[in-house]
C-alpha positions in Angstrom: 0.0 0.0 0.0 1.4 3.3 -1.0 2.3 5.7 1.8 1.1 8.7 -0.3 -2.2 7.2 -1.4 -5.3 8.9 -0.1 -8.8 7.6 0.5 -12.2 9.2 1.2 -15.5 7.9 2.5 -17.6 6.4 -0.3 -20.8 8.2 -1.2 -23.9 7.0 0.7 -21.8 6.1 3.8 -23.1 7.5 7.1 -21.2 7.6 10.4 -22.8 7.3 13.8 -20.6 7.8 16.9 -21.1 5.4 19.8 -19.4 5.2 23.2 -16.8 2.8 22.1 -16.1 4.0 18.6 -18.4 4.4 15.7 -20.7 2.5 13.3 -20.7 3.0 9.5 -23.7 2.4 7.4 -23.5 2.1 3.6 -27.0 3.3 2.7 -27.0 1.9 -0.8 -25.7 -1.6 0.1 -27.1 -1.9 3.7 -23.7 -2.7 5.1 -23.0 -2.0 8.8 -19.4 -1.8 9.9 -18.2 -1.2 13.5 -15.1 0.9 14.3 -13.3 0.8 17.6 -11.9 4.2 18.8 -8.7 3.8 16.7 -10.8 3.0 13.6 -13.0 6.0 14.3 -9.9 8.2 14.5 -8.6 6.8 11.2 -12.1 7.5 9.7 -11.8 11.1 10.9 -8.4 11.5 9.4 -9.7 10.2 6.0 -12.4 12.8 6.2 -9.7 15.4 6.6 -7.9 14.2 3.5 -4.8 12.8 5.3 -2.7 10.3 3.5 -1.3 7.1 4.9 2.0 8.6 6.2 0.2 11.4 8.0 -2.4 9.0 9.5 0.3 6.7 10.8 2.3 9.6 12.3 -0.8 10.8 14.1 -1.6 7.3 15.4 1.9 6.9 16.8 1.6 10.2 18.6 -2.0 9.8 19.8 -1.7 6.2 21.0 2.0 6.0 21.9 2.7 3.0 19.7 5.5 2.4 17.3 5.3 3.1 13.6 5.1 -0.6 12.6 2.0 -1.2 14.8 0.3 2.0 13.6 1.0 1.2 10.0 -0.3 -2.3 10.4 -3.5 -1.1 12.1 -4.0 1.5 9.4 -3.4 -0.9 6.5 -5.7 -3.6 8.0 -8.5 -1.1 8.4 -8.1 0.4 5.0 -8.1 -3.1 3.4 -11.4 -3.9 5.2 -13.0 -0.6 4.3 -12.0 -1.0 0.7 -13.3 -4.6 0.6 -16.7 -3.4 2.0 -16.9 -0.5 -0.4 -16.9 2.0 2.4 -14.0 4.1 1.1 -12.6 4.9 -2.3 -9.3 6.2 -3.6 -8.9 9.9 -4.3 
């Protein structure tokens, strides 16, 4: 996965914040997808237009984890969101 690639929420995807993260709903496909607090933060970063490198840097700072762990979390979530059609490339 490219460190400069950027993603954005797909059209027709709604976010609802809950106590322990967030829930995404793809209105067109009827897909629900739960996000833990880290996932909800990544979603927020995608909404702000941040690329992979910036997201990973922010995760390492916010959660006091190393770059490899932050990158792994980011890449895993991006892969799942792409697979479900919840995000798209810019």
